[in-house]
BAVOTI-945186 format. One record per atom (N, C-alpha, C): residue in one letter; atom name; z, y, x; residue number from 1. Coordinates in nm, 3 decimals, decimal comma. Each point is the difference from the previous one (the first is absolute). Layout:
! BAVOTI-945186
+----+----+---------+---------+---------+-----+
! aa ! at !      c3 !      c2 !      c1 !   i !
+----+----+---------+---------+---------+-----+
!  A ! CA !       Z !       Y !       X ! NUM !
...
+----+----+---------+---------+---------+-----+
***
This chain:
! BAVOTI-945186
+----+----+---------+---------+---------+-----+
! aa ! at !      c3 !      c2 !      c1 !   i !
+----+----+---------+---------+---------+-----+
!  X !  N !   0,526 !   0,233 !  -2,385 !   1 !
!  X ! CA !   0,075 !  -0,095 !   0,076 !   1 !
!  X !  C !   0,088 !   0,077 !   0,098 !   1 !
!  X !  N !   0,124 !  -0,040 !   0,012 !   2 !
!  X ! CA !   0,092 !   0,067 !   0,090 !   2 !
!  X !  C !   0,028 !  -0,087 !   0,121 !   2 !
!  X !  N !   0,044 !   0,062 !   0,106 !   3 !
!  X ! CA !   0,033 !  -0,074 !   0,121 !   3 !
!  X !  C !   0,133 !  -0,071 !  -0,015 !   3 !
!  X !  N !   0,029 !  -0,092 !   0,091 !   4 !
!  X ! CA !   0,128 !  -0,071 !  -0,006 !   4 !
!  X !  C !   0,115 !   0,094 !   0,033 !   4 !
!  X !  N !   0,119 !  -0,035 !  -0,046 !   5 !
!  X ! CA !   0,118 !   0,078 !   0,033 !   5 !
!  X !  C !   0,040 !  -0,033 !   0,143 !   5 !
!  X !  N !  -0,016 !   0,097 !   0,090 !   6 !
!  X ! CA !   0,030 !  -0,020 !   0,141 !   6 !
!  X !  C !   0,142 !   0,048 !   0,030 !   6 !
!  X !  N !   0,063 !  -0,066 !   0,095 !   7 !
!  X ! CA !   0,134 !   0,037 !   0,043 !   7 !
!  X !  C !  -0,010 !   0,130 !   0,080 !   7 !
!  X !  N !   0,061 !   0,110 !  -0,046 !   8 !
!  X ! CA !  -0,011 !   0,128 !   0,072 !   8 !
!  X !  C !   0,064 !  -0,004 !   0,138 !   8 !
!  X !  N !   0,091 !  -0,095 !   0,025 !   9 !
!  X ! CA !   0,058 !  -0,013 !   0,134 !   9 !
!  X !  C !  -0,105 !  -0,050 !   0,099 !   9 !
!  X !  N !  -0,083 !  -0,096 !  -0,045 !  10 !
!  X ! CA !  -0,102 !  -0,057 !   0,087 !  10 !
!  X !  C !  -0,129 !   0,081 !  -0,003 !  10 !
!  X !  N !  -0,036 !   0,054 !  -0,116 !  11 !
!  X ! CA !  -0,123 !   0,079 !  -0,017 !  11 !
!  X !  C !   0,036 !   0,137 !  -0,055 !  11 !
!  X !  N !   0,036 !   0,094 !   0,088 !  12 !
!  X ! CA !   0,035 !   0,133 !  -0,051 !  12 !
!  X !  C !  -0,122 !   0,069 !  -0,060 !  12 !
!  X !  N !   0,022 !   0,090 !  -0,096 !  13 !
!  X ! CA !  -0,114 !   0,070 !  -0,060 !  13 !
!  X !  C !  -0,075 !   0,084 !   0,105 !  13 !
!  X !  N !  -0,130 !   0,015 !  -0,019 !  14 !
!  X ! CA !  -0,085 !   0,075 !   0,092 !  14 !
!  X !  C !  -0,016 !   0,142 !  -0,054 !  14 !
!  X !  N !   0,024 !   0,097 !   0,088 !  15 !
!  X ! CA !  -0,018 !   0,140 !  -0,037 !  15 !
!  X !  C !  -0,137 !   0,044 !   0,053 !  15 !
!  X !  N !  -0,097 !   0,029 !  -0,089 !  16 !
!  X ! CA !  -0,135 !   0,037 !   0,048 !  16 !
!  X !  C !  -0,003 !   0,131 !   0,077 !  16 !
!  X !  N !   0,103 !   0,082 !  -0,011 !  17 !
!  X ! CA !   0,003 !   0,127 !   0,074 !  17 !
!  X !  C !   0,046 !  -0,018 !   0,144 !  17 !
!  X !  N !   0,056 !  -0,118 !   0,033 !  18 !
!  X ! CA !   0,050 !  -0,025 !   0,133 !  18 !
!  X !  C !  -0,117 !  -0,028 !   0,094 !  18 !
!  X !  N !   0,001 !   0,057 !   0,122 !  19 !
!  X ! CA !  -0,112 !  -0,024 !   0,092 !  19 !
!  X !  C !  -0,004 !  -0,145 !   0,047 !  19 !
!  X !  N !  -0,117 !  -0,046 !   0,036 !  20 !
!  X ! CA !  -0,019 !  -0,136 !   0,049 !  20 !
!  X !  C !   0,053 !  -0,006 !   0,144 !  20 !
!  X !  N !   0,079 !  -0,103 !   0,034 !  21 !
!  X ! CA !   0,050 !  -0,007 !   0,137 !  21 !
!  X !  C !  -0,113 !  -0,027 !   0,100 !  21 !
!  X !  N !   0,016 !   0,052 !   0,122 !  22 !
!  X ! CA !  -0,100 !  -0,020 !   0,104 !  22 !
!  X !  C !   0,004 !  -0,143 !   0,054 !  22 !
!  X !  N !   0,119 !  -0,061 !  -0,001 !  23 !
!  X ! CA !   0,016 !  -0,134 !   0,053 !  23 !
!  X !  C !  -0,009 !  -0,102 !  -0,114 !  23 !
!  X !  N !  -0,097 !  -0,089 !   0,007 !  24 !
!  X ! CA !  -0,017 !  -0,101 !  -0,105 !  24 !
!  X !  C !   0,118 !  -0,096 !  -0,005 !  24 !
!  X !  N !   0,075 !  -0,012 !   0,110 !  25 !
!  X ! CA !   0,117 !  -0,086 !   0,003 !  25 !
!  X !  C !   0,106 !   0,045 !  -0,098 !  25 !
!  X !  N !   0,000 !   0,127 !  -0,038 !  26 !
!  X ! CA !   0,094 !   0,048 !  -0,101 !  26 !
!  X !  C !  -0,032 !  -0,060 !  -0,137 !  26 !
!  X !  N !  -0,127 !  -0,023 !  -0,026 !  27 !
!  X ! CA !  -0,042 !  -0,055 !  -0,128 !  27 !
!  X !  C !   0,010 !  -0,152 !  -0,003 !  27 !
!  X !  N !  -0,031 !  -0,064 !   0,111 !  28 !
!  X ! CA !  -0,002 !  -0,146 !   0,008 !  28 !
!  X !  C !   0,070 !  -0,043 !   0,129 !  28 !
!  X !  N !   0,134 !  -0,008 !  -0,003 !  29 !
!  X ! CA !   0,074 !  -0,024 !   0,124 !  29 !
!  X !  C !  -0,035 !  -0,132 !   0,070 !  29 !
!  X !  N !  -0,041 !  -0,103 !  -0,072 !  30 !
!  X ! CA !  -0,028 !  -0,128 !   0,063 !  30 !
!  X !  C !  -0,140 !  -0,014 !   0,055 !  30 !
!  X !  N !  -0,083 !   0,102 !  -0,014 !  31 !
!  X ! CA !  -0,140 !  -0,009 !   0,043 !  31 !
!  X !  C !  -0,010 !   0,014 !   0,152 !  31 !
!  X !  N !  -0,097 !  -0,070 !   0,061 !  32 !
!  X ! CA !  -0,019 !   0,015 !   0,146 !  32 !
!  X !  C !  -0,056 !   0,138 !   0,033 !  32 !
!  X !  N !   0,023 !   0,044 !   0,124 !  33 !
!  X ! CA !  -0,051 !   0,131 !   0,043 !  33 !
!  X !  C !  -0,152 !   0,000 !   0,007 !  33 !
!  X !  N !  -0,057 !  -0,110 !   0,047 !  34 !
!  X ! CA !  -0,146 !  -0,010 !   0,012 !  34 !
!  X !  C !  -0,051 !  -0,104 !  -0,097 !  34 !
!  X !  N !  -0,104 !   0,033 !  -0,074 !  35 !
!  X ! CA !  -0,057 !  -0,094 !  -0,094 !  35 !
!  X !  C !  -0,098 !  -0,093 !   0,071 !  35 !
!  X !  N !  -0,013 !  -0,125 !  -0,047 !  36 !
!  X ! CA !  -0,097 !  -0,091 !   0,063 !  36 !
!  X !  C !  -0,143 !   0,044 !  -0,031 !  36 !
!  X !  N !  -0,093 !  -0,049 !   0,079 !  37 !
!  X ! CA !  -0,141 !   0,032 !  -0,021 !  37 !
!  X !  C !  -0,046 !  -0,052 !  -0,137 !  37 !
!  X !  N !  -0,087 !   0,074 !  -0,064 !  38 !
!  X ! CA !  -0,054 !  -0,043 !  -0,128 !  38 !
!  X !  C !  -0,096 !  -0,117 !   0,024 !  38 !
!  X !  N !  -0,002 !  -0,097 !  -0,092 !  39 !
!  X ! CA !  -0,093 !  -0,112 !   0,019 !  39 !
!  X !  C !  -0,145 !   0,048 !  -0,014 !  39 !
!  X !  N !  -0,089 !  -0,066 !   0,073 !  40 !
!  X ! CA !  -0,142 !   0,035 !  -0,006 !  40 !
!  X !  C !  -0,059 !  -0,049 !  -0,131 !  40 !
!  X !  N !  -0,082 !   0,082 !  -0,062 !  41 !
!  X ! CA !  -0,065 !  -0,039 !  -0,125 !  41 !
!  X !  C !  -0,120 !  -0,088 !   0,031 !  41 !
!  X !  N !  -0,026 !  -0,100 !  -0,085 !  42 !
!  X ! CA !  -0,116 !  -0,086 !   0,026 !  42 !
!  X !  C !  -0,130 !   0,079 !  -0,015 !  42 !
!  X !  N !  -0,097 !  -0,038 !   0,082 !  43 !
!  X ! CA !  -0,130 !   0,066 !  -0,003 !  43 !
!  X !  C !  -0,099 !  -0,090 !  -0,074 !  43 !
!  X !  N !  -0,104 !   0,059 !  -0,058 !  44 !
!  X ! CA !  -0,099 !  -0,083 !  -0,069 !  44 !
!  X !  C !  -0,074 !  -0,089 !   0,100 !  44 !
!  X !  N !  -0,028 !  -0,123 !  -0,045 !  45 !
!  X ! CA !  -0,076 !  -0,092 !   0,084 !  45 !
!  X !  C !  -0,149 !   0,031 !  -0,015 !  45 !
!  X !  N !  -0,073 !  -0,009 !   0,110 !  46 !
!  X ! CA !  -0,145 !   0,022 !  -0,006 !  46 !
!  X !  C !  -0,073 !  -0,122 !  -0,053 !  46 !
!  X !  N !   0,057 !  -0,120 !   0,017 !  47 !
!  X ! CA !  -0,067 !  -0,122 !  -0,040 !  47 !
!  X !  C !   0,020 !  -0,038 !  -0,145 !  47 !
!  X !  N !   0,070 !   0,080 !  -0,079 !  48 !
!  X ! CA !   0,021 !  -0,033 !  -0,140 !  48 !
!  X !  C !   0,115 !  -0,097 !  -0,022 !  48 !
!  X !  N !   0,078 !  -0,025 !   0,103 !  49 !
!  X ! CA !   0,113 !  -0,091 !  -0,015 !  49 !
!  X !  C !   0,112 !   0,067 !  -0,080 !  49 !
!  X !  N !   0,072 !  -0,081 !  -0,077 !  50 !
!  X ! CA !   0,112 !   0,052 !  -0,078 !  50 !
!  X !  C !   0,115 !   0,035 !   0,096 !  50 !
!  X !  N !   0,088 !   0,088 !  -0,042 !  51 !
!  X ! CA !   0,116 !   0,035 !   0,079 !  51 !
!  X !  C !   0,000 !   0,145 !   0,045 !  51 !
!  X !  N !  -0,115 !   0,061 !   0,005 !  52 !
!  X ! CA !  -0,006 !   0,141 !   0,039 !  52 !
!  X !  C !   0,010 !   0,090 !  -0,122 !  52 !
!  X !  N !  -0,003 !   0,127 !   0,024 !  53 !
!  X ! CA !   0,005 !   0,098 !  -0,108 !  53 !
!  X !  C !  -0,140 !   0,014 !  -0,058 !  53 !
!  X !  N !  -0,009 !  -0,006 !  -0,132 !  54 !
!  X ! CA !  -0,133 !   0,014 !  -0,063 !  54 !
!  X !  C !  -0,048 !   0,143 !   0,009 !  54 !
!  X !  N !  -0,129 !   0,015 !   0,010 !  55 !
!  X ! CA !  -0,060 !   0,133 !   0,003 !  55 !
!  X !  C !   0,010 !   0,063 !  -0,138 !  55 !
!  X !  N !   0,019 !   0,133 !  -0,007 !  56 !
!  X ! CA !   0,006 !   0,063 !  -0,131 !  56 !
!  X !  C !  -0,133 !  -0,010 !  -0,073 !  56 !
!  X !  N !   0,007 !  -0,001 !  -0,131 !  57 !
!  X ! CA !  -0,122 !  -0,015 !  -0,082 !  57 !
!  X !  C !  -0,080 !   0,127 !   0,001 !  57 !
+----+----+---------+---------+---------+-----+
***
């Protein structure tokens, strides 16, 4: 399976020998400088109620 034909003006080819930029804004100009906090993962319920994370088998 091949990838879609991308417009080279909008998606220039990536050179793997080129170093990674230090500023992430170079890669994703519209991204905010600070990322929001990650959501808290649900914890297992002690009472056996549904909704928590199941214990591993």
